[in-house]
C-alpha positions as CSV (number, residue, x, y, z in Angstrom):
1,M,6.2,-48.0,-4.7
2,A,8.8,-46.9,-7.2
3,E,10.8,-49.9,-8.6
4,L,14.4,-49.5,-9.6
5,V,15.0,-49.8,-13.3
6,T,16.2,-53.3,-14.4
7,F,19.8,-53.6,-15.3
8,D,21.3,-56.5,-17.3
9,F,25.0,-57.0,-17.7
10,K,26.5,-58.8,-20.7
11,D,29.7,-59.1,-22.8
12,L,29.9,-56.7,-25.7
13,D,28.4,-58.2,-28.9
14,L,29.4,-55.9,-31.8
15,D,27.2,-57.7,-34.3
16,A,24.1,-57.1,-32.2
17,L,24.5,-53.3,-32.2
18,G,22.8,-52.8,-35.5
19,S,19.6,-54.5,-34.4
20,A,19.4,-53.1,-30.9
21,K,16.1,-51.4,-30.2
22,G,15.3,-48.1,-28.5
23,R,18.4,-46.1,-27.6
24,V,22.1,-47.1,-27.9
25,A,24.7,-45.2,-25.9
26,V,28.5,-45.2,-26.4
27,V,31.4,-43.4,-24.7
28,A,33.7,-41.0,-26.5
29,S,36.8,-39.5,-24.9
30,P,37.0,-35.7,-24.8
31,D,39.3,-35.7,-27.8
32,G,36.7,-37.7,-29.8
33,T,38.3,-41.1,-29.6
34,L,35.8,-44.0,-29.9
35,D,36.1,-47.5,-28.4
36,K,35.2,-50.7,-30.2
37,A,31.5,-50.2,-29.9
38,G,31.7,-46.6,-31.0
39,R,33.8,-47.5,-34.1
40,R,31.4,-50.2,-35.1
41,I,28.5,-47.8,-34.8
42,A,30.4,-45.2,-36.8
43,R,30.7,-47.7,-39.6
44,L,27.0,-48.7,-39.3
45,T,26.0,-45.0,-39.5
46,K,28.3,-44.4,-42.5
47,G,30.5,-42.0,-40.5
48,A,27.7,-40.0,-38.9
49,L,28.8,-40.8,-35.4
50,K,32.5,-40.0,-36.3
51,R,31.4,-36.6,-37.7
52,L,29.5,-35.9,-34.5
53,V,32.5,-36.5,-32.2
54,E,34.7,-34.4,-34.5
55,S,32.2,-31.5,-34.5
56,E,32.4,-28.2,-32.8
57,R,29.2,-29.2,-30.9
58,F,31.0,-32.1,-29.3
59,E,34.1,-30.0,-28.6
60,K,32.1,-27.4,-26.7
61,A,30.2,-30.0,-24.7
62,R,31.3,-30.5,-21.0
63,E,32.6,-33.8,-19.8
64,G,29.7,-35.9,-18.7
65,D,27.3,-34.4,-21.3
66,V,25.4,-36.6,-23.7
67,L,24.9,-35.7,-27.4
68,T,22.3,-37.5,-29.4
69,L,22.2,-38.7,-33.0
70,G,18.6,-39.2,-33.9
71,Y,17.2,-42.0,-36.1
72,P,20.7,-43.2,-37.2
73,S,20.8,-44.7,-40.7
74,G,22.1,-48.3,-40.8
75,M,20.7,-49.1,-37.3
76,E,17.3,-50.1,-36.0
77,A,17.8,-48.0,-32.8
78,D,15.8,-44.7,-32.5
79,S,18.9,-42.9,-31.4
80,V,22.5,-43.1,-30.5
81,D,23.6,-41.2,-27.4
82,V,27.2,-40.2,-27.1
83,V,28.6,-39.7,-23.6
84,K,31.6,-37.4,-23.5
85,L,33.7,-39.1,-20.8
86,S,37.4,-39.8,-20.2
87,R,38.8,-42.9,-18.6
88,T,40.2,-40.7,-15.9
89,A,36.9,-39.0,-15.1
90,K,36.1,-38.4,-11.5
91,S,33.3,-40.2,-9.7
92,D,30.9,-37.3,-9.7
93,T,31.5,-36.6,-13.4
94,A,30.8,-40.3,-14.3
95,R,27.7,-40.3,-12.1
96,K,26.4,-37.2,-13.8
97,A,27.0,-38.8,-17.2
98,G,24.6,-41.5,-16.0
99,V,22.1,-38.8,-15.0
100,S,22.4,-37.2,-18.4
101,L,21.6,-40.5,-20.0
102,A,18.6,-41.0,-17.7
103,K,17.1,-37.7,-18.6
104,G,16.9,-38.7,-22.3
105,K,16.0,-42.3,-21.8
106,G,12.3,-42.1,-21.2
107,K,10.7,-45.6,-21.3
108,A,12.7,-46.8,-24.2
109,A,15.1,-49.7,-23.9
110,L,18.7,-48.6,-23.5
111,T,21.8,-50.5,-24.7
112,L,24.7,-49.0,-22.9
113,C,28.2,-49.7,-24.2
114,L,30.6,-48.8,-21.4
115,G,33.8,-50.4,-22.7
116,A,36.5,-50.7,-20.0
117,M,35.5,-47.5,-18.1
118,P,37.1,-47.5,-14.6
119,R,34.1,-45.5,-13.3
120,A,31.4,-47.6,-15.1
121,H,29.7,-48.4,-11.7
122,E,29.2,-44.6,-11.2
123,V,27.6,-44.2,-14.6
124,V,25.2,-47.0,-13.6
125,M,24.6,-45.3,-10.2
126,G,23.7,-42.0,-11.9
127,L,21.2,-43.7,-14.2
128,A,19.6,-45.5,-11.2
129,L,19.3,-42.4,-9.1
130,R,17.7,-40.2,-11.8
131,L,15.3,-42.8,-13.3
132,Y,12.6,-42.2,-10.7
133,E,8.9,-41.5,-10.9
134,F,6.3,-41.3,-8.2
135,T,3.1,-42.6,-9.8
136,P,1.0,-44.7,-7.4
137,H,-1.8,-42.2,-7.4
138,K,-2.1,-41.8,-11.1
139,T,-4.8,-43.8,-12.8
140,A,-3.4,-44.0,-16.3
141,E,-1.7,-47.3,-17.0
142,A,2.0,-46.9,-16.6
143,E,4.1,-47.4,-19.7
144,A,6.5,-50.4,-19.4
145,D,10.1,-49.5,-19.0
146,G,12.5,-51.0,-21.6
147,G,15.2,-51.6,-19.1
148,I,19.0,-51.2,-19.5
149,L,21.4,-53.6,-21.1
150,V,25.0,-52.8,-20.1
151,L,27.7,-54.2,-22.4
152,C,31.2,-54.3,-21.0
153,P,34.3,-56.5,-21.1
154,N,33.8,-58.2,-17.7
155,P,30.0,-58.1,-16.9
156,E,30.3,-60.2,-13.8
157,K,32.9,-57.9,-12.3
158,L,30.8,-54.8,-13.0
159,Q,27.6,-56.4,-11.7
160,E,29.4,-57.1,-8.5
161,A,30.8,-53.5,-8.4
162,V,27.3,-52.0,-8.8
163,A,25.6,-54.2,-6.2
164,D,26.2,-51.9,-3.2
165,P,25.5,-48.6,-5.2
166,L,22.2,-50.0,-6.4
167,A,21.3,-50.9,-2.9
168,V,21.9,-47.3,-1.9
169,A,19.9,-46.1,-4.9
170,R,17.0,-48.3,-3.7
171,G,17.3,-46.6,-0.3
172,V,17.2,-43.2,-1.9
173,H,14.1,-44.2,-3.8
174,F,12.4,-45.5,-0.6
175,T,13.1,-42.2,1.0
176,R,11.6,-40.3,-2.0
177,D,8.5,-42.5,-2.0
178,L,7.9,-41.8,1.7
179,V,8.4,-38.0,1.3
180,N,6.3,-37.8,-1.8
181,E,3.4,-39.8,-0.3
182,P,0.3,-37.7,0.6
183,A,-0.6,-37.6,4.3
184,N,-3.9,-39.3,3.9
185,H,-2.0,-42.3,2.6
186,L,1.1,-42.1,4.8
187,T,-0.5,-41.9,8.2
188,T,1.6,-42.6,11.3
189,T,0.3,-46.2,11.3
190,E,1.1,-46.7,7.6
191,F,4.5,-45.2,8.0
192,A,5.2,-47.6,10.9
193,N,3.9,-50.6,8.8
194,R,6.3,-49.8,6.0
195,L,9.2,-49.7,8.4
196,V,8.1,-53.0,10.0
197,A,8.3,-54.5,6.5
198,L,12.0,-53.7,6.4
199,G,12.4,-56.6,8.8
200,K,12.6,-58.9,5.7
201,L,16.0,-57.4,5.1
202,G,17.3,-58.4,8.5
203,L,16.5,-55.2,10.4
204,K,15.1,-55.7,13.9
205,V,12.1,-53.3,14.0
206,K,10.2,-52.2,17.1
207,V,7.1,-50.0,17.2
208,M,6.4,-48.2,20.5
209,E,2.8,-47.0,21.0
210,E,1.5,-44.1,23.0
211,D,1.0,-45.9,26.2
212,E,4.6,-47.1,26.2
213,L,5.8,-43.6,25.2
214,A,3.9,-42.1,28.1
215,K,5.5,-44.6,30.6
216,L,8.9,-43.6,29.3
217,G,8.0,-39.9,29.9
218,M,8.0,-38.8,26.3
219,H,5.4,-36.1,27.0
220,S,7.1,-33.6,24.7
221,L,6.7,-35.8,21.7
222,L,3.2,-36.9,22.7
223,S,2.1,-33.2,23.0
224,V,2.6,-32.7,19.3
225,G,0.1,-35.4,18.3
226,H,-2.6,-34.6,20.9
227,G,-4.7,-32.8,18.2
228,S,-4.7,-35.7,15.7
229,I,-6.7,-38.9,15.5
230,S,-3.5,-40.6,14.2
231,P,-1.6,-42.2,17.1
232,S,1.9,-41.0,17.8
233,K,4.6,-43.7,17.6
234,V,8.3,-44.2,17.9
235,V,9.9,-46.8,15.6
236,V,13.3,-48.2,16.3
237,M,15.3,-50.1,13.6
238,E,18.4,-52.0,14.6
239,W,21.1,-53.1,12.2
240,L,23.9,-54.9,14.1
241,G,26.3,-55.9,11.4
242,G,29.4,-54.8,13.1
243,E,31.5,-55.9,16.0
244,K,29.4,-57.5,18.7
245,G,28.9,-55.1,21.6
246,A,30.5,-52.1,19.8
247,A,28.6,-48.8,20.5
248,P,26.4,-48.0,17.5
249,L,25.8,-44.9,15.5
250,A,22.3,-43.5,16.2
251,L,20.3,-41.9,13.4
252,V,17.2,-39.9,14.7
253,G,14.5,-38.6,12.3
254,K,11.6,-36.2,12.7
255,G,8.5,-37.9,11.3
256,V,5.7,-35.3,11.2
257,V,3.5,-36.9,8.6
258,F,1.6,-33.6,8.2
259,D,2.1,-30.3,9.9
260,T,-0.7,-27.8,10.0
261,G,1.2,-25.8,12.6
262,G,-1.4,-26.9,15.2
263,I,-3.1,-24.1,17.1
264,S,-0.3,-21.8,15.7
265,L,-1.9,-22.5,12.3
266,K,0.2,-22.1,9.2
267,P,-1.1,-19.9,6.3
268,A,-3.1,-21.9,3.7
269,A,-0.8,-21.1,0.8
270,G,1.8,-23.8,0.5
271,M,0.4,-25.9,3.4
272,E,0.1,-28.8,0.9
273,D,3.9,-29.1,1.0
274,M,3.8,-30.1,4.6
275,T,3.4,-33.7,3.6
276,M,7.2,-33.6,3.4
277,D,7.6,-32.7,7.1
278,M,8.5,-36.3,7.8
279,G,11.6,-36.0,5.6
280,G,14.1,-36.6,8.4
281,A,12.4,-39.9,9.3
282,G,12.2,-40.8,5.6
283,T,16.0,-40.3,5.2
284,V,16.7,-42.4,8.3
285,A,14.4,-45.1,6.9
286,G,16.1,-45.1,3.4
287,T,19.5,-45.2,5.0
288,M,18.6,-48.2,7.2
289,Q,17.2,-50.0,4.2
290,A,20.4,-49.4,2.2
291,L,22.7,-50.5,5.1
292,A,20.6,-53.7,5.6
293,E,20.4,-54.5,1.9
294,R,24.2,-54.2,1.4
295,K,24.9,-56.0,4.7
296,A,26.9,-53.1,6.1
297,K,29.5,-54.3,8.7
298,A,28.5,-51.7,11.2
299,N,26.1,-51.2,14.2
300,V,23.5,-48.5,13.4
301,I,20.3,-47.7,15.1
302,G,17.6,-45.8,13.3
303,L,14.9,-44.1,15.5
304,V,12.0,-42.1,14.2
305,G,9.3,-40.2,16.0
306,L,6.0,-40.4,14.0
307,V,3.3,-37.8,14.8
308,E,0.7,-35.6,13.1
309,N,0.4,-31.9,14.1
310,M,-3.3,-31.0,13.9
311,P,-5.5,-28.3,15.6
312,S,-8.5,-29.6,17.7
313,D,-10.0,-29.4,21.1
314,R,-7.3,-31.7,22.4
315,A,-4.3,-29.9,20.7
316,T,-1.5,-28.4,22.7
317,R,-1.9,-24.7,23.1
318,P,0.7,-21.9,22.9
319,G,1.6,-21.2,26.6
320,D,1.3,-24.9,27.7
321,V,4.2,-26.4,29.5
322,V,5.2,-30.0,28.8
323,T,7.7,-32.3,30.4
324,S,10.3,-34.1,28.3
325,M,11.7,-37.6,28.8
326,K,14.9,-36.0,30.2
327,G,12.7,-34.3,32.8
328,D,13.2,-30.7,31.6
329,T,10.1,-28.6,31.2
330,I,9.3,-26.8,28.0
331,E,7.1,-23.7,27.5
332,V,5.4,-24.2,24.1
333,I,5.4,-20.7,22.7
334,N,4.6,-21.8,19.1
335,T,3.0,-25.1,18.3
336,D,4.4,-24.8,14.8
337,A,7.9,-25.4,16.3
338,E,6.9,-29.0,16.9
339,G,9.7,-31.0,15.3
340,R,12.2,-30.2,18.1
341,L,9.6,-31.4,20.6
342,V,9.5,-34.7,18.8
343,L,13.3,-35.0,18.4
344,C,14.3,-34.2,21.9
345,D,12.5,-37.2,23.4
346,V,13.7,-39.6,20.7
347,M,17.3,-38.3,21.1
348,W,17.2,-38.8,24.8
349,Y,15.8,-42.3,24.5
350,A,18.5,-43.1,21.9
351,Q,21.2,-42.1,24.4
352,E,19.7,-43.7,27.4
353,V,19.1,-47.1,25.7
354,Y,21.9,-47.4,23.2
355,K,24.8,-45.3,24.5
356,P,25.7,-44.4,20.9
357,A,29.3,-43.7,19.7
358,G,27.7,-40.8,17.7
359,M,24.3,-39.4,17.1
360,I,22.9,-37.6,14.1
361,D,19.4,-36.2,13.9
362,L,17.7,-35.1,10.7
363,A,14.7,-32.9,10.4
364,T,12.8,-30.5,8.1
365,L,13.1,-28.3,11.1
366,T,13.0,-24.6,10.1
367,G,12.0,-22.2,7.3
368,A,15.0,-20.1,8.5
369,V,17.5,-22.5,7.0
370,L,15.9,-21.9,3.6
371,V,16.5,-18.2,4.0
372,A,20.1,-18.9,4.9
373,L,21.1,-21.7,2.5
374,G,18.3,-22.0,-0.1
375,H,17.9,-25.5,-1.6
376,E,21.6,-26.1,-2.3
377,N,22.8,-27.0,1.2
378,T,21.6,-28.7,4.3
379,G,22.3,-26.8,7.5
380,V,24.8,-28.6,9.7
381,F,25.3,-28.1,13.5
382,S,27.6,-30.1,15.7
383,N,29.3,-30.2,19.1
384,D,32.2,-32.2,17.9
385,D,34.6,-30.9,15.2
386,A,36.1,-34.3,14.2
387,F,32.7,-36.1,14.1
388,C,31.3,-33.3,12.0
389,Q,34.2,-33.0,9.6
390,S,34.0,-36.8,8.9
391,F,30.3,-36.4,7.9
392,M,31.0,-33.3,5.8
393,K,33.7,-35.2,3.9
394,A,31.2,-38.0,3.2
395,A,28.5,-35.5,2.0
396,E,31.0,-33.8,-0.3
397,A,32.1,-37.1,-1.7
398,E,28.5,-37.9,-2.6
399,G,27.7,-34.5,-4.0
400,E,25.2,-33.7,-1.3
401,G,25.4,-30.1,-0.3
402,A,26.0,-29.4,3.4
403,W,27.1,-26.2,5.2
404,R,28.1,-25.9,8.9
405,L,26.5,-23.2,10.9
406,P,27.5,-22.0,14.4
407,L,26.3,-22.7,17.9
408,G,26.9,-20.6,21.0
409,Q,25.8,-19.5,24.4
410,A,24.3,-16.2,23.2
411,Y,21.9,-18.2,21.0
412,D,21.1,-20.6,23.8
413,D,20.2,-17.7,26.1
414,L,17.3,-16.8,23.7
415,L,15.5,-19.9,24.9
416,K,15.1,-18.8,28.5
417,S,11.6,-19.1,29.8
418,R,10.0,-17.2,32.7
419,I,7.8,-20.2,33.8
420,A,9.7,-23.3,32.6
421,D,13.2,-24.6,32.0
422,M,13.1,-23.4,28.4
423,K,11.0,-22.1,25.6
424,N,10.6,-24.1,22.3
425,V,11.5,-21.0,20.2
426,G,14.0,-18.2,20.5
427,G,12.4,-15.5,18.4
428,R,12.6,-14.4,14.8
429,T,16.3,-14.1,14.4
430,A,18.7,-17.0,13.9
431,G,15.8,-19.4,13.9
432,S,17.8,-22.4,12.6
433,I,20.5,-21.9,15.2
434,T,18.2,-21.5,18.2
435,A,16.4,-24.7,17.1
436,A,19.7,-26.5,17.1
437,Q,20.5,-25.0,20.5
438,F,17.2,-26.4,21.8
439,L,18.2,-29.9,20.6
440,Q,21.7,-29.6,22.1
441,R,20.1,-29.2,25.5
442,F,19.1,-32.9,25.1
443,V,22.6,-34.1,24.1
444,K,24.5,-35.6,27.0
445,E,27.9,-34.4,28.0
446,G,30.6,-36.0,25.8
447,Q,28.1,-37.3,23.2
448,P,29.3,-36.6,19.7
449,W,26.2,-35.1,17.9
450,I,25.2,-33.6,14.5
451,H,22.0,-31.9,13.7
452,L,21.0,-31.7,10.0
453,D,18.3,-29.3,9.1
454,I,17.0,-30.6,5.7
455,A,14.1,-28.2,5.3
456,G,15.6,-26.9,2.1
457,T,17.0,-30.1,0.6
458,A,14.4,-32.8,1.3
459,S,11.9,-31.8,-1.3
460,V,12.3,-29.2,-4.1
461,K,10.2,-27.7,-6.9
462,A,13.0,-28.0,-9.5
463,E,15.1,-31.0,-10.5
464,T,18.4,-31.5,-8.7
465,A,21.7,-33.1,-9.8
466,Y,20.3,-36.6,-9.1
467,A,16.5,-36.3,-8.8
468,P,13.5,-35.0,-10.6
469,L,11.4,-32.3,-8.9
470,G,9.8,-33.4,-5.6
471,A,11.5,-35.5,-3.0
472,T,15.3,-35.8,-3.4
473,G,16.3,-38.5,-0.9
474,W,19.0,-36.1,0.3
475,G,21.2,-37.6,3.0
476,V,20.9,-41.3,2.3
477,M,24.1,-41.4,0.1
478,A,26.0,-39.2,2.6
479,L,25.0,-41.2,5.6
480,N,25.7,-44.5,3.9
481,R,29.2,-43.2,2.9
482,F,29.7,-41.9,6.5
483,V,28.9,-45.3,7.9
484,A,31.2,-47.0,5.4
485,D,34.1,-44.7,6.1
486,A,33.8,-44.2,9.9
487,Y,32.0,-47.2,11.3
488,E,32.3,-50.3,9.2
489,T,34.7,-53.0,10.3
490,K,36.8,-55.0,7.9
491,E,36.0,-58.3,9.4
492,V,33.2,-59.4,11.7
């Protein structure tokens, strides 16, 4: 699995800058002012660094950009990176400065001189988020990473400040690893095993097998996995770090480890991307890891339904009627609308067992959300304005795009079935909304609920603000922030 780059924090040693290997990075304010480290490097490079920060090139650069001085004379470093960043820079600008440094770092060692930057921890967070590769299935020997040495006035204080952000970054990386993993490696069993391993962080993890799910009445979820040799499972992760007995937040994730569409078979082109159809479960897993690692003072339950949707002689057919744990019957019009069949049972179980204060489900649920929002924003649906607004505020603070879409009776009416309580699809129009309406039928009266359709944001074919192409880990930072803002107690 991807390992987070190594950070080391030390006091600034001006005399060591000349002999530093790899890359050296310094901060310059937008007007070109250099701190102690920058002034020392300007002298070492016989004024080359000073000329750079006084140049038109530097003036035209945006705040957060990095300009590079290659093979600087007077230094052993291969390059000097200059970060254009003010002391009053906002969090997202400082974080993106770290991302810019990460893009140029490669495997070289990096000596990062941050001075007394108030947002130094955000620069470190940006570096950690962007320095990610998924390489477990490449046979070439991986090049060793030179690591990052952070030089600053109070290294102990900065190290303490970055502890929680780095825990969140590791959660993001865990989500990316899961979403990037091929389906022949990340089976339902292997997925469950990786979640059980989170127990070492203090999470209480329970795996429910098919016989137990059948006794609970989860026949909607089980119907999705009928065609696969991989057993369907539900994994529950409990983090009870908040007030004893306080109602938890429930996070519910769709974990379809591969989606062929079942009998309603998908076209061959692009089907290889369906390894990411467990992105909702991956995000829940990464969030739970982050909360546990940073010892969040909140009660949060993560629940994921793990299935594989395959065609076979045992597979659910279009026209079949299945019964949910709630007791409602569902006419399966399209077996490729399977994620909602998984979620509805896990959501009902979460409410029956945990009586949550709030519930958020995440799923790569519909292609329709891609048509509506592209890859920039996750589709957000909710039955509670205050609950939703609190999450949206957290997502905005973390730079994770989210856009609320409507719900309404007219959309719900499209799910009416002639032979069952409902159909699992509502037709071609408003596909993301009717999918959300389906899920809302399994939300109890008075239960605050958010549905996040991450089909466009979980995995992309171009780099994003914080991630290389592939899995993004979208949602881990937003959910972590949401928990911190809305659910964490000051003292336990």
